[in-house]
N, CA, C and O of each residue as an XYZ file, in Angstrom:
840
protein
N      92.830    -59.355    -13.033
C      92.349    -59.885    -14.318
C      90.891    -60.345    -14.198
O      90.063    -60.075    -15.068
N      90.603    -61.046    -13.095
C      89.238    -61.527    -12.894
C      88.274    -60.361    -12.721
O      87.149    -60.382    -13.218
N      88.754    -59.318    -11.986
C      87.905    -58.144    -11.781
C      87.576    -57.466    -13.112
O      86.452    -57.018    -13.338
N      88.581    -57.403    -13.985
C      88.382    -56.792    -15.304
C      87.364    -57.574    -16.108
O      86.496    -56.987    -16.754
N      87.463    -58.900    -16.073
C      86.524    -59.755    -16.800
C      85.106    -59.558    -16.292
O      84.161    -59.457    -17.075
N      84.967    -59.505    -14.963
C      83.648    -59.317    -14.362
C      83.069    -57.978    -14.763
O      81.879    -57.880    -15.062
N      83.892    -56.947    -14.775
C      83.426    -55.619    -15.179
C      82.954    -55.604    -16.620
O      81.946    -54.981    -16.952
N      83.701    -56.303    -17.479
C      83.325    -56.381    -18.898
C      81.975    -57.061    -19.049
O      81.104    -56.584    -19.777
N      81.809    -58.188    -18.350
C      80.557    -58.944    -18.429
C      79.387    -58.125    -17.905
O      78.314    -58.119    -18.508
N      79.586    -57.435    -16.791
C      78.494    -56.724    -16.130
C      78.127    -55.411    -16.803
O      76.960    -55.020    -16.796
N      79.107    -54.725    -17.385
C      78.844    -53.371    -17.876
C      79.027    -53.210    -19.390
O      78.199    -52.579    -20.047
N      80.076    -53.759    -19.933
C      80.381    -53.521    -21.352
C      79.466    -54.325    -22.263
O      78.908    -53.783    -23.217
N      79.305    -55.620    -21.976
C      78.490    -56.464    -22.855
C      77.041    -55.990    -22.955
O      76.504    -55.962    -24.063
N      76.379    -55.615    -21.854
C      75.008    -55.094    -21.983
C      74.920    -53.863    -22.879
O      73.962    -53.708    -23.636
N      75.930    -52.983    -22.790
C      75.929    -51.786    -23.641
C      76.083    -52.165    -25.107
O      75.394    -51.633    -25.977
N      77.000    -53.094    -25.366
C      77.198    -53.555    -26.750
C      75.928    -54.198    -27.284
O      75.539    -53.952    -28.426
N      75.274    -55.026    -26.459
C      74.034    -55.686    -26.883
C      72.946    -54.659    -27.176
O      72.205    -54.781    -28.151
N      72.864    -53.646    -26.314
C      71.850    -52.594    -26.534
C      72.089    -51.886    -27.866
O      71.160    -51.689    -28.649
N      73.336    -51.507    -28.112
C      73.660    -50.807    -29.359
C      73.373    -51.678    -30.572
O      72.909    -51.188    -31.602
N      73.649    -52.972    -30.446
C      73.397    -53.895    -31.558
C      71.916    -53.948    -31.890
O      71.527    -53.815    -33.050
N      71.088    -54.144    -30.865
C      69.650    -54.266    -31.104
C      69.033    -52.928    -31.490
O      68.099    -52.890    -32.291
N      69.533    -51.843    -30.941
C      69.030    -50.524    -31.326
C      69.335    -50.260    -32.787
O      68.508    -49.715    -33.518
N      70.540    -50.656    -33.211
C      70.908    -50.499    -34.621
C      70.010    -51.339    -35.495
O      69.614    -50.909    -36.578
N      69.674    -52.570    -35.023
C      68.802    -53.443    -35.805
C      67.444    -52.838    -36.015
O      66.883    -52.936    -37.107
N      66.889    -52.200    -34.970
C      65.576    -51.573    -35.094
C      65.607    -50.472    -36.124
O      64.687    -50.339    -36.930
N      66.681    -49.667    -36.099
C      66.784    -48.565    -37.048
C      66.933    -49.055    -38.475
O      66.372    -48.476    -39.406
N      67.701    -50.136    -38.641
C      67.969    -50.621    -39.991
C      66.817    -51.412    -40.575
O      66.614    -51.402    -41.789
N      66.055    -52.101    -39.729
C      65.042    -53.016    -40.228
C      63.630    -52.597    -39.833
O      62.690    -53.385    -39.927
N      63.490    -51.343    -39.387
C      62.203    -50.877    -38.927
C      61.296    -50.366    -40.011
O      60.252    -49.785    -39.711
N      61.658    -50.562    -41.275
C      60.805    -50.124    -42.375
C      60.226    -51.331    -43.091
O      60.874    -52.369    -43.229
N      58.997    -51.168    -43.539
C      58.321    -52.238    -44.262
C      58.771    -52.204    -45.718
O      58.673    -51.160    -46.363
N      59.263    -53.322    -46.251
C      59.800    -53.320    -47.619
C      58.780    -52.888    -48.672
O      57.589    -53.178    -48.564
N      59.278    -52.189    -49.687
C      58.475    -51.816    -50.848
C      58.593    -52.921    -51.891
O      59.700    -53.286    -52.287
N      57.457    -53.454    -52.338
C      57.459    -54.557    -53.299
C      57.121    -54.095    -54.717
O      57.679    -54.612    -55.685
N      56.225    -53.140    -54.842
C      55.860    -52.580    -56.151
C      55.758    -51.069    -55.998
O      55.028    -50.580    -55.136
N      56.478    -50.333    -56.821
C      56.484    -48.878    -56.716
C      55.494    -48.234    -57.680
O      55.207    -48.767    -58.752
N      54.984    -47.087    -57.279
C      54.200    -46.244    -58.174
C      52.974    -46.901    -58.777
O      52.767    -46.843    -59.989
N      52.156    -47.527    -57.935
C      50.908    -48.115    -58.425
C      50.016    -47.005    -58.968
O      49.938    -45.925    -58.383
N      49.357    -47.265    -60.067
C      48.515    -46.249    -60.691
C      47.391    -45.826    -59.751
O      46.828    -46.634    -59.012
N      47.088    -44.534    -59.806
C      46.021    -43.984    -58.979
C      44.673    -44.535    -59.416
O      44.474    -44.871    -60.584
N      43.755    -44.624    -58.468
C      42.389    -45.024    -58.792
C      41.708    -43.915    -59.597
O      41.785    -42.743    -59.228
N      41.058    -44.276    -60.670
C      40.338    -43.302    -61.494
C      38.914    -43.773    -61.718
O      38.457    -43.907    -62.853
N      38.226    -44.021    -60.625
C      36.848    -44.481    -60.716
C      35.934    -43.275    -60.923
O      35.863    -42.382    -60.079
N      35.255    -43.265    -62.030
C      34.422    -42.123    -62.399
C      33.364    -41.836    -61.332
O      32.598    -42.715    -60.938
N      33.346    -40.579    -60.876
C      32.342    -40.163    -59.895
C      32.573    -40.684    -58.498
O      31.704    -40.542    -57.639
N      33.740    -41.293    -58.243
C      34.019    -41.858    -56.924
C      35.330    -41.264    -56.402
O      36.403    -41.542    -56.937
N      35.233    -40.463    -55.376
C      36.385    -39.730    -54.852
C      37.152    -40.568    -53.840
O      37.104    -40.313    -52.637
N      37.855    -41.564    -54.344
C      38.692    -42.424    -53.510
C      40.073    -42.466    -54.145
O      40.210    -42.765    -55.332
N      41.102    -42.164    -53.348
C      42.455    -42.085    -53.883
C      43.445    -42.802    -52.970
O      43.265    -42.874    -51.755
N      44.514    -43.339    -53.607
C      45.616    -43.915    -52.845
C      46.525    -42.819    -52.295
O      46.973    -42.892    -51.151
N      46.794    -41.809    -53.112
C      47.760    -40.771    -52.771
C      47.435    -40.113    -51.438
O      46.298    -39.715    -51.183
N      48.466    -40.007    -50.587
C      48.363    -39.368    -49.270
C      47.514    -40.158    -48.277
O      47.095    -39.615    -47.254
N      47.260    -41.414    -48.564
C      46.537    -42.288    -47.641
C      47.306    -43.588    -47.429
O      47.993    -44.073    -48.328
N      47.179    -44.135    -46.237
C      47.635    -45.504    -45.983
C      46.420    -46.380    -46.216
O      45.440    -46.303    -45.476
N      46.485    -47.209    -47.240
C      45.307    -47.927    -47.723
C      45.437    -49.428    -47.512
O      46.462    -50.026    -47.839
N      44.398    -50.023    -46.967
C      44.256    -51.475    -46.996
C      43.340    -51.765    -48.176
O      42.170    -51.382    -48.167
N      43.861    -52.433    -49.178
C      43.149    -52.654    -50.443
C      42.706    -54.100    -50.563
O      43.490    -55.025    -50.348
N      41.418    -54.288    -50.916
C      40.897    -55.636    -51.103
C      40.000    -55.726    -52.318
O      39.598    -54.713    -52.891
N      39.690    -56.961    -52.704
C      38.850    -57.238    -53.873
C      37.803    -58.264    -53.459
O      38.122    -59.434    -53.244
N      36.565    -57.827    -53.349
C      35.512    -58.711    -52.843
C      34.867    -59.567    -53.921
O      34.340    -60.639    -53.626
N      34.902    -59.106    -55.171
C      34.302    -59.894    -56.248
C      32.790    -59.795    -56.276
O      32.190    -59.051    -55.501
N      32.178    -60.553    -57.177
C      30.721    -60.519    -57.342
C      29.981    -61.143    -56.164
O      28.910    -60.675    -55.777
N      30.548    -62.183    -55.605
C      29.847    -62.915    -54.543
C      30.169    -62.295    -53.186
O      30.968    -62.834    -52.420
N      29.543    -61.164    -52.901
C      29.801    -60.442    -51.660
C      29.497    -61.304    -50.435
O      30.225    -61.270    -49.443
N      28.415    -62.074    -50.517
C      28.031    -62.920    -49.384
C      29.144    -63.897    -49.026
O      29.371    -64.195    -47.854
N      29.836    -64.390    -50.050
C      30.913    -65.340    -49.829
C      32.102    -64.698    -49.116
O      32.859    -65.379    -48.425
N      32.263    -63.383    -49.288
C      33.412    -62.675    -48.711
C      33.049    -61.917    -47.425
O      33.886    -61.199    -46.877
N      31.814    -62.070    -46.944
C      31.431    -61.363    -45.723
C      32.328    -61.736    -44.545
O      32.746    -60.872    -43.774
N      32.613    -63.002    -44.415
C      33.479    -63.449    -43.321
C      34.841    -62.796    -43.384
O      35.409    -62.427    -42.356
N      35.377    -62.651    -44.611
C      36.671    -62.004    -44.792
C      36.602    -60.541    -44.364
O      37.497    -60.032    -43.689
N      35.509    -59.868    -44.776
C      35.338    -58.463    -44.415
C      35.212    -58.297    -42.900
O      35.778    -57.365    -42.328
N      34.478    -59.191    -42.257
C      34.318    -59.108    -40.805
C      35.651    -59.348    -40.092
O      35.970    -58.656    -39.125
N      36.426    -60.320    -40.563
C      37.745    -60.573    -39.972
C      38.632    -59.328    -40.087
O      39.275    -58.918    -39.121
N      38.653    -58.742    -41.277
C      39.458    -57.547    -41.503
C      38.981    -56.399    -40.622
O      39.783    -55.656    -40.057
N      37.674    -56.269    -40.516
C      37.086    -55.204    -39.711
C      37.484    -55.328    -38.240
O      37.870    -54.344    -37.608
N      37.388    -56.531    -37.710
C      37.625    -56.741    -36.282
C      39.104    -56.718    -35.925
O      39.482    -56.190    -34.878
N      39.940    -57.282    -36.781
C      41.345    -57.461    -36.430
C      42.255    -56.327    -36.889
O      43.302    -56.095    -36.284
N      41.873    -55.625    -37.939
C      42.733    -54.567    -38.470
C      42.034    -53.210    -38.459
O      42.527    -52.261    -37.849
N      40.903    -53.119    -39.123
C      40.234    -51.826    -39.296
C      39.940    -51.143    -37.959
O      40.266    -49.969    -37.782
N      39.329    -51.865    -37.022
C      38.919    -51.256    -35.755
C      40.116    -50.757    -34.940
O      39.979    -49.860    -34.109
N      41.267    -51.338    -35.182
C      42.449    -50.942    -34.419
C      43.132    -49.703    -34.990
O      43.889    -49.033    -34.289
N      42.867    -49.397    -36.261
C      43.631    -48.334    -36.911
C      42.800    -47.241    -37.582
O      43.370    -46.251    -38.040
N      41.490    -47.381    -37.656
C      40.708    -46.449    -38.469
C      40.738    -45.020    -37.944
O      40.443    -44.086    -38.689
N      41.092    -44.833    -36.668
C      41.124    -43.488    -36.120
C      42.353    -42.695    -36.544
O      42.414    -41.486    -36.323
N      43.334    -43.364    -37.153
C      44.461    -42.627    -37.713
C      43.962    -41.801    -38.902
O      43.209    -42.293    -39.742
N      44.384    -40.568    -38.956
C      43.838    -39.596    -39.904
C      43.863    -40.074    -41.348
O      42.867    -39.926    -42.056
N      44.967    -40.638    -41.801
C      45.145    -40.962    -43.216
C      44.915    -42.432    -43.546
O      45.291    -42.892    -44.624
N      44.308    -43.160    -42.637
C      44.068    -44.588    -42.834
C      42.722    -44.800    -43.527
O      41.745    -44.117    -43.219
N      42.676    -45.763    -44.476
C      41.412    -46.111    -45.116
C      41.440    -47.573    -45.555
O      42.500    -48.157    -45.781
N      40.258    -48.136    -45.668
C      40.098    -49.507    -46.138
C      39.284    -49.445    -47.429
O      38.107    -49.084    -47.401
N      39.897    -49.789    -48.547
C      39.268    -49.654    -49.866
C      39.010    -51.038    -50.457
O      39.928    -51.846    -50.598
N      37.768    -51.297    -50.793
C      37.390    -52.545    -51.434
C      36.986    -52.270    -52.889
O      36.124    -51.432    -53.152
N      37.606    -52.970    -53.812
C      37.249    -52.881    -55.225
C      36.187    -53.942    -55.502
O      36.402    -55.127    -55.245
N      35.051    -53.515    -56.023
C      33.948    -54.443    -56.277
C      33.392    -54.202    -57.678
O      33.377    -53.063    -58.145
N      32.938    -55.248    -58.352
C      32.372    -55.082    -59.697
C      31.060    -54.299    -59.668
O      30.279    -54.407    -58.723
N      30.835    -53.525    -60.700
C      29.547    -52.834    -60.828
C      28.426    -53.866    -60.864
O      28.587    -54.963    -61.399
N      27.291    -53.495    -60.287
C      26.170    -54.418    -60.208
C      26.015    -55.036    -58.834
O      25.037    -55.731    -58.559
N      26.997    -54.776    -57.967
C      26.938    -55.340    -56.609
C      26.552    -54.277    -55.583
O      26.706    -54.498    -54.381
N      26.057    -53.134    -56.036
C      25.780    -52.010    -55.140
C      24.854    -52.382    -53.977
O      25.113    -52.001    -52.835
N      23.784    -53.120    -54.259
C      22.839    -53.489    -53.205
C      23.489    -54.423    -52.188
O      23.267    -54.287    -50.985
N      24.284    -55.362    -52.667
C      24.958    -56.304    -51.767
C      25.985    -55.575    -50.897
O      26.146    -55.883    -49.716
N      26.672    -54.608    -51.499
C      27.656    -53.829    -50.736
C      26.963    -52.991    -49.670
O      27.455    -52.888    -48.546
N      25.818    -52.387    -50.012
C      25.058    -51.598    -49.037
C      24.658    -52.464    -47.846
O      24.703    -52.012    -46.702
N      24.268    -53.701    -48.115
C      23.897    -54.627    -47.039
C      25.105    -54.957    -46.168
O      25.013    -54.981    -44.941
N      26.248    -55.214    -46.825
C      27.468    -55.518    -46.086
C      27.882    -54.328    -45.221
O      28.236    -54.493    -44.053
N      27.834    -53.143    -45.797
C      28.239    -51.948    -45.050
C      27.341    -51.735    -43.837
O      27.806    -51.314    -42.779
N      26.063    -52.026    -43.996
C      25.122    -51.895    -42.879
C      25.473    -52.868    -41.760
O      25.402    -52.517    -40.582
N      25.851    -54.087    -42.125
C      26.228    -55.083    -41.123
C      27.533    -54.699    -40.434
O      27.689    -54.898    -39.229
N      28.470    -54.150    -41.205
C      29.730    -53.705    -40.617
C      29.497    -52.551    -39.649
O      30.185    -52.432    -38.635
N      28.523    -51.703    -39.967
C      28.228    -50.546    -39.125
C      27.732    -50.953    -37.743
O      27.806    -50.162    -36.803
N      27.230    -52.170    -37.611
C      26.809    -52.669    -36.304
C      28.010    -53.020    -35.425
O      27.881    -53.195    -34.214
N      29.190    -53.118    -36.066
C      30.394    -53.534    -35.356
C      31.402    -52.413    -35.163
O      32.221    -52.463    -34.245
N      31.346    -51.393    -36.032
C      32.349    -50.324    -35.968
C      31.870    -49.108    -36.744
O      30.905    -49.176    -37.505
N      32.558    -48.000    -36.538
C      32.345    -46.797    -37.325
C      32.899    -47.062    -38.724
O      34.093    -47.322    -38.875
N      32.048    -47.001    -39.745
C      32.460    -47.446    -41.086
C      32.863    -46.297    -42.010
O      32.922    -46.480    -43.226
N      33.141    -45.112    -41.451
C      33.437    -43.976    -42.331
C      34.736    -44.147    -43.118
O      34.933    -43.475    -44.130
N      35.628    -45.039    -42.667
C      36.877    -45.265    -43.397
C      36.827    -46.509    -44.294
O      37.816    -46.852    -44.941
N      35.666    -47.181    -44.326
C      35.443    -48.252    -45.303
C      34.985    -47.586    -46.601
O      33.976    -46.881    -46.604
N      35.697    -47.795    -47.681
C      35.340    -47.195    -48.960
C      35.247    -48.277    -50.025
O      36.113    -49.147    -50.119
N      34.195    -48.213    -50.821
C      33.947    -49.214    -51.851
C      33.996    -48.539    -53.222
O      33.307    -47.549    -53.470
N      34.821    -49.093    -54.101
C      34.969    -48.554    -55.454
C      34.339    -49.539    -56.430
O      34.742    -50.700    -56.500
N      33.350    -49.071    -57.180
C      32.660    -49.920    -58.155
C      33.312    -49.750    -59.521
O      33.500    -48.631    -59.998
N      33.654    -50.873    -60.142
C      34.381    -50.826    -61.407
C      33.906    -51.946    -62.316
O      33.394    -52.966    -61.855
N      34.084    -51.739    -63.623
C      33.742    -52.814    -64.553
C      34.817    -53.895    -64.466
O      35.912    -53.627    -63.971
N      34.532    -55.111    -64.936
C      35.479    -56.219    -64.772
C      36.886    -55.916    -65.283
O      37.871    -56.306    -64.657
N      36.982    -55.229    -66.409
C      38.301    -54.918    -66.958
C      39.105    -54.033    -66.005
O      40.303    -54.237    -65.807
N      38.425    -53.053    -65.423
C      39.103    -52.152    -64.496
C      39.508    -52.876    -63.213
O      40.581    -52.619    -62.668
N      38.646    -53.789    -62.726
C      38.998    -54.579    -61.540
C      40.293    -55.347    -61.804
O      41.210    -55.341    -60.983
N      40.355    -56.003    -62.952
C      41.565    -56.778    -63.301
C      42.777    -55.860    -63.448
O      43.888    -56.222    -63.060
N      42.561    -54.685    -64.002
C      43.666    -53.748    -64.203
C      44.222    -53.257    -62.870
O      45.437    -53.214    -62.679
N      43.340    -52.891    -61.956
C      43.791    -52.432    -60.636
C      44.569    -53.531    -59.934
O      45.624    -53.282    -59.349
N      44.039    -54.759    -59.995
C      44.734    -55.877    -59.357
C      46.083    -56.130    -60.033
O      47.088    -56.353    -59.358
N      46.102    -56.096    -61.362
C      47.340    -56.335    -62.095
C      48.412    -55.306    -61.791
O      49.600    -55.627    -61.805
N      48.006    -54.069    -61.517
C      48.965    -53.009    -61.207
C      49.764    -53.292    -59.941
O      50.838    -52.723    -59.746
N      49.252    -54.165    -59.084
C      49.949    -54.485    -57.840
C      51.202    -55.314    -58.093
O      52.140    -55.284    -57.297
N      51.221    -56.052    -59.197
C      52.400    -56.833    -59.553
C      52.705    -57.963    -58.590
O      53.870    -58.210    -58.277
N      51.680    -58.652    -58.117
C      51.886    -59.721    -57.140
C      51.986    -61.087    -57.826
O      51.865    -61.195    -59.046
N      52.208    -62.113    -57.025
C      52.208    -63.492    -57.522
C      50.860    -64.171    -57.257
O      50.756    -65.395    -57.323
N      49.838    -63.378    -56.958
C      48.504    -63.888    -56.638
C      47.555    -63.679    -57.809
O      47.885    -62.979    -58.766
N      46.374    -64.288    -57.729
C      45.399    -64.185    -58.810
C      44.005    -63.933    -58.244
O      43.685    -64.347    -57.130
N      43.183    -63.242    -59.038
C      41.771    -63.124    -58.702
C      41.059    -64.424    -59.038
O      41.470    -65.138    -59.954
N      39.992    -64.739    -58.303
C      39.214    -65.929    -58.641
C      38.220    -65.610    -59.757
O      38.213    -64.492    -60.272
N      37.399    -66.556    -60.129
C      36.479    -66.383    -61.251
C      35.432    -65.303    -60.983
O      34.824    -64.783    -61.918
N      35.220    -64.966    -59.716
C      34.263    -63.911    -59.353
C      34.932    -62.549    -59.181
O      34.316    -61.598    -58.701
N      36.213    -62.470    -59.583
C      37.000    -61.236    -59.476
C      37.265    -60.843    -58.021
O      37.364    -59.660    -57.695
N      37.377    -61.839    -57.165
C      37.672    -61.594    -55.759
C      38.908    -62.345    -55.305
O      39.427    -63.205    -56.017
N      39.374    -62.008    -54.107
C      40.486    -62.709    -53.475
C      40.385    -62.499    -51.972
O      39.950    -61.436    -51.530
N      40.778    -63.492    -51.175
C      40.775    -63.293    -49.721
C      41.933    -62.419    -49.249
O      41.967    -62.013    -48.087
N      42.887    -62.124    -50.142
C      44.065    -61.353    -49.763
C      43.800    -59.856    -49.809
O      43.098    -59.360    -50.689
N      44.375    -59.148    -48.845
C      44.340    -57.688    -48.847
C      45.774    -57.172    -48.844
O      46.705    -57.896    -48.491
N      45.940    -55.916    -49.241
C      47.268    -55.372    -49.508
C      47.447    -54.014    -48.835
O      46.489    -53.263    -48.658
N      48.681    -53.716    -48.467
C      48.998    -52.438    -47.833
C      49.624    -51.517    -48.871
O      50.673    -51.831    -49.435
N      48.978    -50.375    -49.123
C      49.483    -49.373    -50.062
C      49.847    -48.128    -49.263
O      49.039    -47.646    -48.469
N      51.049    -47.602    -49.463
C      51.452    -46.433    -48.689
C      51.018    -45.126    -49.356
O      50.366    -45.144    -50.400
N      51.375    -44.013    -48.759
C      50.917    -42.706    -49.229
C      51.483    -42.324    -50.588
O      50.935    -41.466    -51.280
N      52.592    -42.971    -50.968
C      53.202    -42.695    -52.267
C      52.785    -43.726    -53.317
O      53.397    -43.824    -54.381
N      51.758    -44.479    -53.011
C      51.187    -45.491    -53.921
C      52.158    -46.642    -54.179
O      52.256    -47.143    -55.299
N      52.869    -47.051    -53.140
C      53.738    -48.221    -53.224
C      53.118    -49.376    -52.458
O      52.552    -49.188    -51.381
N      53.231    -50.584    -53.026
C      52.783    -51.784    -52.320
C      53.850    -52.193    -51.319
O      55.015    -52.367    -51.676
N      53.443    -52.344    -50.063
C      54.367    -52.763    -49.012
C      54.045    -54.187    -48.588
O      52.895    -54.623    -48.643
N      55.077    -54.900    -48.165
C      54.898    -56.273    -47.714
C      56.173    -56.801    -47.102
O      56.946    -56.043    -46.517
N      56.400    -58.095    -47.230
C      57.569    -58.727    -46.626
C      58.425    -59.400    -47.694
O      57.905    -60.008    -48.629
N      59.728    -59.285    -47.545
C      60.644    -59.929    -48.487
C      61.289    -61.182    -47.901
O      61.964    -61.923    -48.615
N      61.088    -61.419    -46.616
C      61.703    -62.587    -45.980
C      60.714    -63.238    -45.021
O      61.054    -63.552    -43.880
N      59.492    -63.436    -45.493
C      58.499    -64.113    -44.672
C      58.897    -65.567    -44.481
O      59.351    -66.220    -45.421
N      58.728    -66.077    -43.264
C      59.187    -67.440    -42.962
C      58.428    -68.512    -43.736
O      58.925    -69.628    -43.890
N      57.238    -68.193    -44.224
C      56.441    -69.187    -44.945
C      56.408    -68.943    -46.453
O      56.433    -69.894    -47.235
N      56.351    -67.691    -46.861
C      56.140    -67.385    -48.278
C      57.329    -66.731    -48.970
O      57.315    -66.567    -50.190
N      58.348    -66.359    -48.224
C      59.434    -65.605    -48.837
C      58.975    -64.171    -49.054
O      58.914    -63.382    -48.110
N      58.653    -63.836    -50.298
C      58.068    -62.520    -50.575
C      56.572    -62.592    -50.313
O      55.853    -63.384    -50.923
N      56.123    -61.757    -49.403
C      54.705    -61.770    -49.016
C      54.055    -60.484    -49.495
O      54.314    -59.406    -48.960
N      53.199    -60.610    -50.518
C      52.557    -59.443    -51.117
C      51.282    -59.030    -50.379
O      50.979    -57.842    -50.264
N      50.548    -60.009    -49.888
C      49.255    -59.712    -49.281
C      49.007    -60.574    -48.063
O      49.796    -61.459    -47.732
N      47.884    -60.298    -47.395
C      47.541    -60.969    -46.139
C      46.187    -61.644    -46.292
O      45.218    -61.033    -46.744
N      46.139    -62.900    -45.912
C      44.957    -63.726    -46.129
C      43.918    -63.480    -45.033
O      44.131    -63.825    -43.871
N      42.797    -62.880    -45.422
C      41.757    -62.568    -44.434
C      40.959    -63.792    -44.006
O      40.104    -63.691    -43.127
N      41.221    -64.940    -44.609
C      40.637    -66.188    -44.100
C      41.275    -66.575    -42.767
O      40.680    -67.304    -41.973
N      42.494    -66.078    -42.531
C      43.277    -66.485    -41.370
C      43.325    -65.365    -40.326
O      44.005    -64.356    -40.514
N      42.602    -65.554    -39.240
C      42.652    -64.584    -38.143
C      44.066    -64.517    -37.573
O      44.536    -63.444    -37.195
N      44.739    -65.655    -37.512
C      46.103    -65.694    -36.983
C      47.035    -64.834    -37.824
O      47.878    -64.120    -37.282
N      46.891    -64.896    -39.142
C      47.752    -64.094    -40.015
C      47.486    -62.604    -39.840
O      48.413    -61.795    -39.852
N      46.228    -62.250    -39.678
C      45.897    -60.838    -39.454
C      46.464    -60.373    -38.119
O      46.998    -59.268    -38.017
N      46.347    -61.219    -37.092
C      46.834    -60.864    -35.756
C      48.351    -60.827    -35.676
O      48.926    -59.897    -35.110
N      48.996    -61.835    -36.240
C      50.425    -62.040    -36.029
C      51.315    -61.373    -37.060
O      52.494    -61.135    -36.799
N      50.767    -61.070    -38.226
C      51.602    -60.478    -39.276
C      51.092    -59.121    -39.743
O      51.818    -58.128    -39.707
N      49.842    -59.088    -40.177
C      49.359    -57.843    -40.768
C      49.294    -56.712    -39.742
O      49.677    -55.581    -40.041
N      48.819    -57.008    -38.551
C      48.752    -55.959    -37.531
C      50.129    -55.357    -37.283
O      50.265    -54.138    -37.181
N      51.155    -56.210    -37.184
C      52.519    -55.723    -36.970
C      52.975    -54.839    -38.129
O      53.599    -53.800    -37.910
N      52.667    -55.245    -39.353
C      53.137    -54.501    -40.522
C      52.437    -53.153    -40.649
O      53.052    -52.167    -41.053
N      51.161    -53.110    -40.306
C      50.456    -51.822    -40.322
C      51.050    -50.900    -39.261
O      51.206    -49.702    -39.501
N      51.380    -51.442    -38.102
C      52.014    -50.639    -37.050
C      53.343    -50.068    -37.530
O      53.669    -48.916    -37.245
N      54.105    -50.875    -38.258
C      55.405    -50.424    -38.751
C      55.250    -49.255    -39.713
O      55.960    -48.256    -39.600
N      54.323    -49.376    -40.661
C      54.182    -48.309    -41.649
C      53.615    -47.035    -41.017
O      53.985    -45.932    -41.419
N      52.729    -47.175    -40.044
C      52.239    -46.001    -39.326
C      53.364    -45.337    -38.548
O      53.443    -44.109    -38.491
N      54.235    -46.142    -37.949
C      55.375    -45.606    -37.209
C      56.334    -44.873    -38.143
O      56.908    -43.850    -37.768
N      56.509    -45.393    -39.356
C      57.361    -44.716    -40.346
C      56.901    -43.285    -40.577
O      57.698    -42.347    -40.550
N      55.616    -43.138    -40.801
C      55.091    -41.808    -41.108
C      55.094    -40.902    -39.875
O      55.303    -39.695    -39.994
N      54.865    -41.474    -38.702
C      54.942    -40.660    -37.488
C      56.356    -40.144    -37.283
O      56.553    -38.986    -36.914
N      57.352    -41.012    -37.525
C      58.746    -40.622    -37.371
C      59.118    -39.546    -38.385
O      59.799    -38.577    -38.051
N      58.668    -39.723    -39.621
C      58.955    -38.734    -40.659
C      58.334    -37.384    -40.312
O      58.941    -36.339    -40.544
N      57.122    -37.410    -39.755
C      56.450    -36.170    -39.368
C      57.209    -35.467    -38.253
O      57.364    -34.246    -38.280
N      57.689    -36.236    -37.264
C      58.463    -35.656    -36.174
C      59.740    -35.013    -36.695
O      60.114    -33.930    -36.246
N      60.416    -35.671    -37.643
C      61.646    -35.117    -38.209
C      61.367    -33.828    -38.952
O      62.119    -32.860    -38.837
N      60.267    -33.815    -39.728
C      59.911    -32.600    -40.470
C      59.612    -31.440    -39.510
O      60.046    -30.308    -39.724
N      58.861    -31.753    -38.449
C      58.524    -30.706    -37.483
C      59.759    -30.185    -36.772
O      59.875    -28.991    -36.493
N      60.708    -31.121    -36.474
C      61.942    -30.719    -35.807
C      62.790    -29.828    -36.712
O      63.393    -28.860    -36.250
N      62.834    -30.162    -38.008
C      63.605    -29.371    -38.965
C      63.027    -27.971    -39.128
O      63.766    -26.997    -39.265
N      61.705    -27.880    -39.113
C      61.061    -26.571    -39.246
C      61.304    -25.697    -38.033
O      61.354    -24.471    -38.130
N      61.456    -26.350    -36.882
C      61.649    -25.592    -35.636
C      63.060    -25.034    -35.508
O      63.308    -24.154    -34.684
N      63.980    -25.538    -36.315
C      65.375    -25.090    -36.211
C      65.522    -23.686    -36.804
O      66.620    -23.131    -36.812
């Protein structure tokens, strides 16, 4: 009887634990969808699209200088780690009239990283509010049409985030004021969504090979 118990402890329980945790990874390895079918960007003369891209979306507002720190945090903690992925892009919505300030910001970012995946969409105030409103979040733009929060949009134009965040419950966006939040939460979530698409690609390739 004792030998049987020892065998169970040494061999059976580890297998059961492995299967349990492996099942958990499979069941919970996807980033929740919070808003489906966000409208495509239709910025006149600007070829930037959500469709078929994994997009980090932000709103810098009129006061670009005030949001430089946020852009640098995002650049260092998220953008530089993922920009080499083929379908990854960082899109900032900015009000028309800020073109010179954006050019200055982009030049400063270029001193820190390859900025070819940083994309800036210039829009009138109504369009800025409309794009933000389409996200369907519990957040608001400030008086300058900006926010420190950035958002993850998948290739099918769905907003991804967290439904059981320990601090916020439903977490729509990530605060670029907080390096810790970018490091501890957003980086993990971007990894998850990239892994989703890599897994889907492997399955498609395997099916074609059959």
